[in-house]
C-alpha positions in Angstrom: 117.5 88.5 94.5 116.4 92.4 92.9 119.3 94.8 92.2 119.7 98.9 91.1 122.9 99.7 89.3 123.7 103.2 88.4 120.5 103.4 87.5 118.9 107.3 86.9 115.4 107.5 86.2 113.9 111.1 84.8 110.1 112.8 84.6 110.0 114.6 81.6 113.2 116.8 82.0 113.4 116.9 85.4 115.8 113.7 86.7 114.6 112.4 89.8 116.7 109.5 90.6 120.6 109.4 90.0 123.4 106.7 90.0 121.2 104.5 92.8 122.5 101.1 93.4 121.3 98.5 95.9 120.7 94.8 95.8 118.0 93.4 97.8 119.4 90.2 98.9 117.5 86.7 100.0 116.3 87.3 102.9 117.1 90.6 103.9 114.9 93.6 105.3 115.4 97.1 104.3 113.9 100.5 104.7 113.2 102.8 102.2 112.9 106.3 103.9 113.2 110.0 102.4 110.6 113.1 102.2 107.7 113.0 100.0 108.6 113.3 96.6 112.1 111.8 96.7 111.4 109.0 94.6 110.4 106.0 97.0 107.5 105.1 94.8 109.7 105.5 91.7 112.3 103.3 93.3 109.6 100.8 94.0 108.7 100.5 90.9 111.8 100.2 89.0 112.7 97.1 91.8 109.2 95.5 90.0 110.1 96.6 86.1 106.6 98.7 86.4 109.2 101.9 85.1 112.3 101.5 83.0 115.3 103.3 84.4 116.5 106.4 81.7 119.9 104.9 82.3 121.7 101.9 84.2 120.2 98.2 85.0 117.6 97.0 87.3 117.7 92.9 87.1 115.4 90.3 89.3 116.2 86.9 89.8 119.2 87.1 87.7 117.2 88.6 84.7 117.6 92.4 83.3 114.3 93.5 82.8 115.8 95.3 79.5 115.6 92.0 78.0 112.5 90.6 79.3 109.5 90.5 77.0 105.9 90.1 78.4 105.5 86.8 78.9 108.7 86.7 81.3 107.9 89.9 83.0 104.8 88.5 84.1 106.6 85.2 85.3 108.9 87.7 87.0 106.4 90.1 88.8 104.3 86.9 90.3 107.4 86.2 92.5 106.9 89.9 93.8 104.3 90.8 95.8 103.2 95.0 96.2 101.8 96.6 99.0 100.2 99.6 97.2 99.4 102.7 99.5 96.0 102.8 97.7 95.8 99.4 98.0 93.3 99.5 94.8 90.7 97.0 96.3 87.7 96.0 93.3 84.8 97.4 95.2 82.2 95.1 93.9 84.5 91.7 94.9 84.5 90.8 98.8 87.6 90.7 100.3 88.7 87.4 99.8 87.5 87.8 96.4 90.1 90.5 96.7 92.7 88.7 98.5 92.1 85.5 95.7 92.1 87.8 92.8 96.0 86.9 91.8 95.7 83.5 91.6 91.9 84.0 89.2 94.0 86.1 87.1 97.0 83.4 87.1 94.4 80.6 86.3 94.1 79.2 89.1 90.1 80.3 90.4 89.0 77.1 91.6 92.8 77.6 93.9 91.1 80.8 94.9 87.7 79.5 96.0 88.4 76.1 97.6 92.1 76.5 98.5 92.9 75.8 102.3 95.4 77.9 102.0 93.2 81.8 101.5 91.8 80.4 104.9 94.6 80.1 106.7 95.8 83.9 105.0 92.5 85.8 106.3 93.0 83.7 109.6 96.7 84.9 109.6 96.2 88.6 108.8 92.9 88.5 111.3 90.2 89.0 108.5 88.2 86.1 108.4 84.9 87.6 110.1 85.6 90.3 107.3 86.2 87.4 104.2 82.3 88.3 102.9 82.6 92.3 103.5 83.2 94.7 100.5 86.7 97.1 100.7 84.4 100.1 101.2 83.3 98.9 105.1 86.7 98.0 106.1 88.7 99.9 108.4 92.0 101.1 107.4 93.8 98.7 109.1 91.8 96.1 107.5 92.5 97.4 104.5 96.1 97.5 105.1 95.9 93.8 105.7 93.9 92.6 103.2 96.5 94.7 100.9 99.5 92.4 102.5 97.4 89.3 102.2 96.8 89.9 98.6 100.2 90.5 98.2 101.5 87.4 99.7 98.9 84.3 98.3 101.1 83.7 95.6 104.2 82.8 98.1 106.3 85.7 96.3 110.0 85.6 97.3 109.7 89.5 97.9 107.3 91.5 99.2 107.7 95.5 98.6 105.5 97.5 100.7 104.4 101.1 100.0 103.6 103.1 102.7 101.9 100.2 104.4 101.1 102.1 107.7 100.5 105.9 106.7 96.9 105.6 107.4 96.7 103.8 110.5 97.5 104.1 114.2 100.2 103.0 115.8 98.8 100.0 117.3 97.5 98.6 114.2 101.4 99.7 112.9 102.8 97.4 115.0 100.6 95.1 114.2 101.2 95.2 110.2 104.9 95.5 111.3 104.7 91.9 113.3 103.5 90.4 109.8 106.1 92.1 107.9 108.5 90.4 110.1 107.2 87.1 110.8 107.1 86.9 106.5 110.8 87.8 106.5 111.6 85.4 109.3 109.8 82.6 106.8 112.3 83.5 104.6 110.9 86.5 102.3 113.0 89.8 101.3 111.2 92.6 102.4 111.4 96.4 101.3 109.3 99.1 103.1 109.5 102.5 101.8 107.9 104.8 104.9 108.5 108.5 106.1 107.6 106.6 109.7 111.0 107.0 111.9 108.7 104.9 114.6 108.0 102.1 112.8 111.7 101.8 111.4 112.8 102.4 115.0 110.4 99.5 116.2 112.1 97.1 113.5 115.7 97.4 114.3 114.4 96.5 117.9 113.3 93.2 116.9 114.7 92.0 113.3 118.0 93.1 111.2 117.5 95.7 108.9 119.1 98.4 106.3 117.9 101.9 106.2 118.3 103.6 102.8 117.7 107.5 102.2 117.1 109.4 99.3 119.2 112.6 99.7 119.7 114.6 97.1 118.8 112.5 93.7 120.7 109.5 96.0 120.1 106.5 97.8 122.3 106.4 100.9 123.0 103.8 103.6 121.6 105.7 106.5 123.4 106.0 109.8 122.6 104.7 113.5 120.9 107.7 114.3 117.6 106.8 113.2 
């Protein structure tokens, strides 16, 4: 579904990533770990075409990002749901409106306002009672669940999550993990960037996962020591 082939990426004069190759196959579950500043968020952005590699190839659904025009890139990105580390809500909109925003942007605003799917999604994430709240009124866990709901409202094939449990307690981390595992069991491809090794261990006890570690600007398959 998404493939990075011998990808390198540089910021200014400094090379952050070198010779990175990974394939996110349909229905797979991956963790991406490494120290702060190692390039986890950069790899997620390369997987969505937000960033272009300095060298190498980045592909999604059989298409080379470098060969896509703006419209084709927009269609590809609708198949990829992203949970940003900082959530990026519009504070003047309600929680329900923020979750439905991708539908509105895609010209499906009426569906966003009246669709049963939105109500079911909010119930799945445990946010029905917070539908009319504004983002600043939410707890950290509620914000993360709302961000996940927004990422999957378009029923993407791939979900990329950047430190989705970084600002919540362990109980909420487990709840978010349960939602992500359920998505994977529905056939979604999952890639989670995290520094939380306990979260990775908890996932490995529930589902088959691959753990990728950034070390020395390169991507390595982590061993059983995790």
